[in-house]
Each structure stands twice: as structure tokens, then as C-alpha cells.
C-alpha positions in Angstrom: 42.0 15.0 -1.0 38.2 16.2 -1.2 35.6 13.6 -2.4 32.8 14.6 -4.2 29.9 13.3 -2.6 26.2 13.2 -4.9 23.0 13.7 -3.3 20.9 10.9 -2.3 18.3 10.5 -5.1 15.1 9.4 -3.3 13.2 6.8 -5.2 11.4 4.6 -2.6 8.1 6.3 -2.6 5.9 3.2 -2.1 7.8 2.7 1.2 7.1 6.1 2.6 6.9 9.8 1.0 8.0 13.0 2.5 5.4 14.8 3.9 4.4 18.2 2.2 5.2 21.5 4.0 1.4 22.2 4.4 0.7 18.9 6.3 3.6 19.7 8.6 2.3 23.0 9.2 -1.4 22.0 9.9 -0.4 19.1 12.1 2.0 21.4 14.0 -1.2 23.9 14.8 -3.2 21.2 15.8 -0.8 19.8 18.2 -1.1 23.1 20.0 -4.7 23.7 19.7 -6.6 20.4 19.6 -4.4 18.5 22.5 -7.6 17.5 24.3 -9.1 14.1 24.6 -11.7 14.0 21.9 -13.7 11.6 24.0 -13.8 14.1 27.3 -16.9 15.9 27.7 -15.6 19.2 29.1 -14.8 22.1 26.2 -11.2 20.9 25.4 -12.3 17.7 24.7 -15.6 18.8 22.7 -13.1 21.0 20.5 -10.8 18.0 19.6 -14.0 16.1 19.0 -15.5 18.8 16.4 -12.0 18.7 14.9 -11.9 15.1 14.8 -15.3 14.9 13.1 -14.2 17.6 10.6 -11.4 15.1 9.8 -13.5 12.4 9.5 -15.7 14.1 7.2 -13.0 15.6 4.8 -11.4 12.3 4.5 -14.7 10.8 3.5 -15.3 13.4 1.1 -12.4 12.1 -0.6 -13.6 8.5 -0.4 -17.1 9.1 -1.4 -18.4 7.4 1.6 -19.8 8.7 5.2 -17.6 9.6 8.1 -19.2 7.4 10.4 -18.2 4.5 7.9 -14.6 5.4 8.9 -12.3 3.8 11.8 -8.8 5.9 12.2 -6.1 3.5 13.2 -2.4 3.6 13.4 -1.5 2.4 9.7 -3.0 0.4 7.0 -1.4 -2.6 8.8 -3.7 -2.3 11.7 -6.5 -1.8 9.2 -5.8 -4.8 7.6 -6.0 -6.7 11.1 -9.0 -5.3 12.0 -10.8 -6.0 8.4 -10.0 -9.5 8.5 -9.7 -10.9 11.9 -12.8 -8.4 12.5 -15.2 -9.9 10.2 -13.9 -13.4 10.7 -14.3 -13.1 14.6 -17.9 -11.5 14.3 -19.2 -14.2 11.9 -18.4 -16.9 14.1 -20.9 -15.7 16.8 -23.9 -17.0 14.0 -25.2 -20.3 13.8 -23.8 -21.5 10.5 -20.8 -19.4 10.7 -18.6 -18.9 7.1 -15.0 -19.6 7.2 -13.7 -19.6 3.8 -11.4 -16.9 2.9 -9.7 -15.7 0.0 -6.7 -13.5 -0.6 -4.7 -12.9 -3.6 -1.0 -14.3 -3.7 0.4 -10.9 -3.9 -1.3 -9.2 -0.8 1.0 -7.5 1.7 2.3 -9.4 4.8 -0.5 -7.8 7.1 -3.1 -9.6 5.0 -1.3 -12.7 4.3 -0.3 -13.4 7.8 -3.5 -12.3 9.3 -5.0 -15.1 7.0 -2.5 -17.6 8.2 -3.3 -16.9 11.8 -6.7 -17.3 11.1 -6.4 -20.9 10.0 -5.5 -21.7 13.5 -8.9 -20.4 14.5 -10.7 -22.4 12.0 -10.6 -20.7 8.8 -10.2 -22.0 5.5 -7.9 -20.1 3.3 -7.0 -19.9 -0.3 -4.8 -17.7 -2.8 -6.0 -16.2 -5.6 -3.5 -16.5 -8.2 -2.2 -13.9 -10.4 -0.8 -13.5 -14.2 2.5 -12.8 -15.1 1.8 -9.0 -14.7 0.6 -9.4 -11.3 -3.1 -9.0 -12.5 -5.6 -11.2 -10.4 -7.0 -14.1 -12.4 -10.8 -13.5 -12.3 -11.3 -16.9 -13.5 -9.7 -18.3 -10.6 -11.5 -16.1 -7.9 -14.5 -17.0 -10.1 -14.0 -21.3 -9.4 -12.9 -20.5 -5.7 -16.2 -18.6 -4.1 -18.4 -20.8 -2.5 -21.6 -20.2 -0.5 -19.4 -20.8 2.3 -17.2 -17.8 1.4 -17.3 -15.1 4.0 -14.4 -12.9 3.3 -12.3 -11.9 -0.2 -9.0 -9.3 0.2 -7.3 -7.9 -2.9 -5.3 -5.1 -3.1 -6.2 -1.9 -5.2 -2.3 -1.8 -6.6 0.3 -3.9 -5.7 3.3 -2.1 -3.5 6.2 -3.9 -5.3 5.3 -3.4 -9.2 2.2 -1.1 -9.3 -0.3 -3.7 -10.8 -3.9 -2.4 -10.3 -6.8 -4.6 -10.0 -10.5 -4.6 -11.3 -12.1 -4.1 -7.8 -15.5 -3.2 -9.3 -15.4 -6.9 -10.9 -13.8 -8.3 -7.6 -16.4 -6.9 -5.8 -19.3 -7.9 -7.6 -17.9 -11.6 -7.9 -17.9 -11.6 -4.0 -21.3 -10.1 -3.7 -22.8 -12.7 -6.0 -22.3 -15.4 -3.3 -22.6 -13.2 -0.4 -19.3 -12.7 0.6 -17.6 -9.5 1.8 -14.8 -8.0 -0.2 -12.2 -5.6 1.4 -9.2 -4.2 -0.6 -5.8 -2.9 0.6 -5.7 0.6 -1.1 -2.9 2.1 0.6 -0.7 2.4 -2.6 -3.6 3.8 -4.8 -5.2 6.7 -2.5 -3.9 9.8 -3.2 -2.2 8.7 -6.7 -5.4 7.7 -8.7 -8.9 9.2 -8.0 -11.1 6.4 -5.6 -14.8 6.2 -5.8 -16.0 3.8 -3.4 -19.3 4.0 -4.8 -17.9 2.5 -8.2 -16.1 0.1 -6.5 -18.9 -1.1 -3.9 -16.2 -2.9 -1.9 -17.4 -3.6 1.8 -14.0 -2.7 3.5 -10.9 -0.7 2.5 -7.2 0.1 4.4 -5.3 3.1 3.6 -1.9 4.9 5.2 -1.5 8.4 5.4 2.3 8.4 4.8 2.0 7.2 1.6 0.8 10.2 0.7 2.6 12.5 1.8 0.9 12.5 5.3 1.8 11.7 8.6 3.2 8.5 9.9 1.0 6.7 12.6 -2.5 7.1 11.2 -4.5 5.2 8.7 -7.8 4.2 8.0 -10.3 1.4 7.4 -13.7 2.1 5.7 -16.3 -0.1 6.9 -19.6 -0.2 5.2 -22.5 0.7 7.3 -24.1 -2.2 9.0 -21.1 -4.5 8.4 -20.5 -6.5 11.5 -17.0 -6.4 12.5 -15.2 -7.2 16.2 -13.3 -4.9 17.5 -9.6 -6.3 18.0 -8.3 -3.5 20.3 -10.1 -3.3 23.7 -10.2 -0.7 26.4 -12.6 2.0 25.9 -15.1 1.4 23.0 -13.8 4.3 21.2 -14.9 4.8 17.2 -18.1 3.4 17.7 -16.7 0.2 19.5 -14.7 -0.7 16.5 -11.2 0.2 18.0 -10.4 1.2 21.3 -7.7 4.2 22.2 -7.3 7.9 22.0 -7.5 9.3 18.5 -4.5 11.4 17.6 -6.5 14.2 16.5 -3.6 16.1 14.8 -2.7 13.4 12.8 -6.1 13.0 11.6 -6.4 16.3 10.7 -2.7 16.0 9.0 -4.3 13.0 7.3 -7.1 15.2 5.9 -4.8 18.0 4.8 -2.9 15.3 2.7 -6.0 14.3 0.9 -6.8 17.7 0.0 -3.2 18.6 -1.3 -3.2 15.0 -3.3 -6.7 16.2 -4.9 -5.1 19.9 -5.8 -1.9 18.3 -7.1 -3.7 15.2 -9.5 -1.8 15.1 -12.8 0.9 12.2 -12.9 1.3 12.5 -16.1 4.8 13.9 -15.8 5.7 11.2 -13.4 4.3 8.5 -15.6 6.8 10.4 -18.6 9.9 10.3 -15.8 9.1 6.6 -15.1 9.3 5.9 -19.0 12.7 7.9 -19.3 13.9 6.0 -16.4 13.2 2.3 -18.1 14.3 3.6 -21.7 17.4 5.2 -20.3 18.6 1.9 -18.5 17.6 -0.1 -21.8 19.4 2.2 -23.9 22.6 2.1 -21.5 23.2 -1.4 -21.8 22.2 -2.0 -18.6 20.5 -5.4 -19.8 17.0 -5.2 -17.8 14.0 -6.6 -18.1 10.8 -4.8 -17.2 8.7 -6.5 -14.4 5.9 -3.9 -13.8 3.0 -3.6 -16.5 2.6 -0.7 -18.9 -0.8 -0.5 -18.8 -3.0 -0.8 -15.4 -0.2 0.2 -13.3 0.3 3.0 -10.8 1.9 5.7 -12.5 4.7 6.3 -10.1 5.9 2.5 -10.1 8.6 0.8 -12.0 10.2 -2.7 -11.2 13.2 -4.2 -13.3 15.0 -6.8 -13.5 18.8 -6.2 -13.8 20.0 -9.7 -15.3 22.7 -11.2 -13.9 23.2 -8.8 -11.0 22.1 -9.6 -7.3 20.0 -6.7 -6.4 21.7 -6.2 -3.2 25.2 -6.0 -4.6 23.5 -3.4 -7.0 22.1 -1.3 -3.9 25.6 -1.5 -2.4 27.3 -0.4 -5.3 24.9 2.5 -6.1 24.5 3.9 -3.1 23.1 7.6 -3.6 20.0 5.7 -5.2 17.1 4.9 -2.5 15.2 2.0 -3.9 13.9 -1.4 -2.5 15.5 -4.6 -3.8 13.1 -8.0 -4.7 14.0 -9.6 -1.7 13.1 -9.1 1.9 15.0 -9.4 5.0 13.6 -11.4 7.5 15.1 -12.2 10.6 18.4 -11.7 8.8 17.9 -14.1 6.3 17.3 -12.7 2.6 13.7 -14.0 1.3 12.5 -13.8 -2.1 9.8 -11.5 -3.2 6.4 -13.6 -2.9 4.9 -11.2 -5.2 7.4 -12.0 -7.8 7.5 -15.5 -7.9 3.5 -15.6 -7.9 4.2 -13.5 -11.2 6.6 -16.4 -12.2 10.0 -15.5 -11.8 11.8 -18.1 -10.0 14.2 -17.3 -6.6 17.1 -16.2 -8.8 15.3 -13.7 -11.0 13.7 -12.5 -8.2 16.9 -11.8 -6.7 18.0 -9.5 -9.5 14.8 -7.3 -9.3 14.8 -3.5 -8.0 11.6 -1.4 -7.5 11.6 2.1 -8.2 8.7 4.3 -7.0 8.6 8.0 -7.8 6.9 11.2 -6.9 6.0 14.2 -7.9 8.9 16.0 -6.6 11.2 13.5 -8.7 12.9 15.7 -11.3 14.1 14.9 -14.7 18.0 15.8 -13.5 17.7 13.3 -10.9 16.4 10.6 -13.3 19.1 11.2 -15.7 21.7 10.7 -12.7 19.8 7.5 -11.4 20.3 6.3 -15.0 24.0 6.8 -14.9 24.7 5.8 -11.7 22.6 2.2 -11.8 24.2 1.6 -15.2 27.8 1.7 -14.1 26.9 0.1 -10.9 25.5 -2.8 -13.0 28.6 -3.0 -15.2 30.6 -2.7 -12.5 29.0 -5.6 -10.2 28.9 -7.9 -13.4 32.4 -7.5 -14.0 33.3 -8.0 -10.7 31.1 -11.4 -10.7 33.0 -12.4 -13.8 29.8 -11.8 -15.9 29.0 -10.1 -19.2 29.9 -6.6 -19.3 
């Protein structure tokens, strides 16, 4: 007997996105044309160097900064490491070095773990609390800022729940005490217009693969004149801030992805589909609680709690839905999301959450099928566990 196999429905775009066709084509062309080392003085190298400069200028135009203020990295994880560790190390050469570092409680591990590592080097690290919507507590930020604060890191938009932060206010508070402001804008870039002049942050991280670009390339904006110590040694590339031969084709792929995102800037239909998903789950008696805020939230992101249903069990019963659970596996041991717990959920509640992140390619038919599949799976899991149906 033939078994009907339903197609996969991809709702995990905050994890990674499918590269646009125009990006794949641009990168493929660049692979065959700009294969020279952009640091080499011969014609092939200089041609690659010009292509790299073009890519940086193109990316900079979408951020509102100078091409010389951009360092291309392997991704936002490396960018976050360079931002925090690089600024802290450079500061320690000063006679009265600042050692106080503030990070929000809902940062990505590539910020939180770097901050933890800096404590072994003498850093004094504190976390800034958030409210039940995941929005940073500005009063808590102000109360913890001192004349000894060196750096504050607050992500522009959260990867798990989509909460958008008031970066202009955060940066202003930092500068009042002479501290630098860093933001991880990985989820923001390509979905909401970004203006560095308006935010006035000092450092900004991002990755190309979150906006339908290639994996393996990211950026770190470093405001001109800001001291930062190189963390990847071996050649003094990119103004002595990040050694290593730059991947020119991926840089051009990044630039192409940003250009395409700017040309496809209408996220209204995606926001409508997000709400259709939530309302559909509510109406189907899936017994869900909205965790992501309605306002000040990424247009594509929805985290919900399926009350009484473990997220891992739900995903196992709804295999055609590609999404992310409210817990992360580390060393084969399930661990509750630090983001959800910072927002006030307990371990059991966090373990009942799923994150859905849509794209502009998501269709109404996919959302309706997801509602049906998830609702049936939730009822099945509850029934199997002897809970309410």
C-alpha cells in the first residue's frame, strides 16, 4: 500500500534561510572570475581586491556606514567574539582600564559565552534583565551603567521570540557614561531597514545566511577610530582587525543578498501569515499561549507554548513541520531556553514552546497545513500522555 508523504513545510528561517537564486548565480560567477587572492599585488589579485571593495561599499550602503568600517568574518558568531574580546583586550593596555561589561540576559550564546570567558581575564560581567515580552529593562540598564563600564551588548532582535530592542535608547545610555555599545543585528538585517546613524551603536554583528545569502560569511561594523585587538592572527588583513584571506565570492553573495532584501522589503504579508498561524492554532483548540510579543517583534517570528505538550514530542509527531523547540541540546542533554526563562517561564513551560519563523516564500497553504498538522499532533501527544484532549 502506498503511503502519502506530505512535503516538508519550512518554518525555521531564524535558523537559516534558503539562498536566493540571484545570490547563487552571483556567487557562482564570482567563483570563476574573482578567484585571485585579494591581498596579492598582481593583476588577478588586484581584480579580486576591487571586487571586494565593491562588495564592502555595497553592504555599507545598506547599513549607512563606510566600507572601511566593515570587517568581513565567517559569520555573526565570529563577529560577536571579535567585538567583545577585541574591545576588552584593547582596553587593557590603558593605565586605568575599564573592566565592566554588560550583556542582556537573552543574548545569543556567542555573546554570553564570550562574556563568561572574559571573566577569567578580569572582566566584571553583569546581565541586564528583560520583561515578560523579552524587552530590555532600560531602568535596569541605567542602574548598572557606571564610569567603569566598557561595553554593553544588546541584540537588536531576539532570535528565539523576535523581540525588538530600543537600540537608540540603549546606545544613548551607554555613551552617557563613555561606554561602547555593541548589537547583534543578525535577525534584524534584511527584515527591517537598518540605519546605523540613527542607532549610533559602535559595533554591529550580522550573518549573510539569515537573509537568503551564503553561509560562512558575516560582518562586524566597527565605528571608525574604535580600538579593537585582532583575535585571528596571521597576516594583518582587513586593516589589522581580522587576518585571513577574504572569501570574495561570498562577499559578493552577501552584497547581492542585501540588495535583494532591499528590493523585497514588504513584510506585511508575512506578518499576516504569522497571525493566521497563531489564530488558527487557537481556533483549532491546540491550547496555545503566545510567547512572542504582538508589537515590537520581528514580522516573521512566532513562539508559542503548547500547554501540556513537550516540544520534542510534538516535533516528533509533526515531522513535516520544520521549526525549533524551546530548548537546546547541549552535549546530548536537553536544556531549557535561557531566553524563555529570562522572560519568566519555568523549565517545564519553556520545554513546551516551539518557534516558527516564516519567510517571504511561505505560503497560505503551508500555514493552513501547519495548523492542521500541529493541532492533530498536539492532541495525539496529550492523549498519549493521558492529558486533556
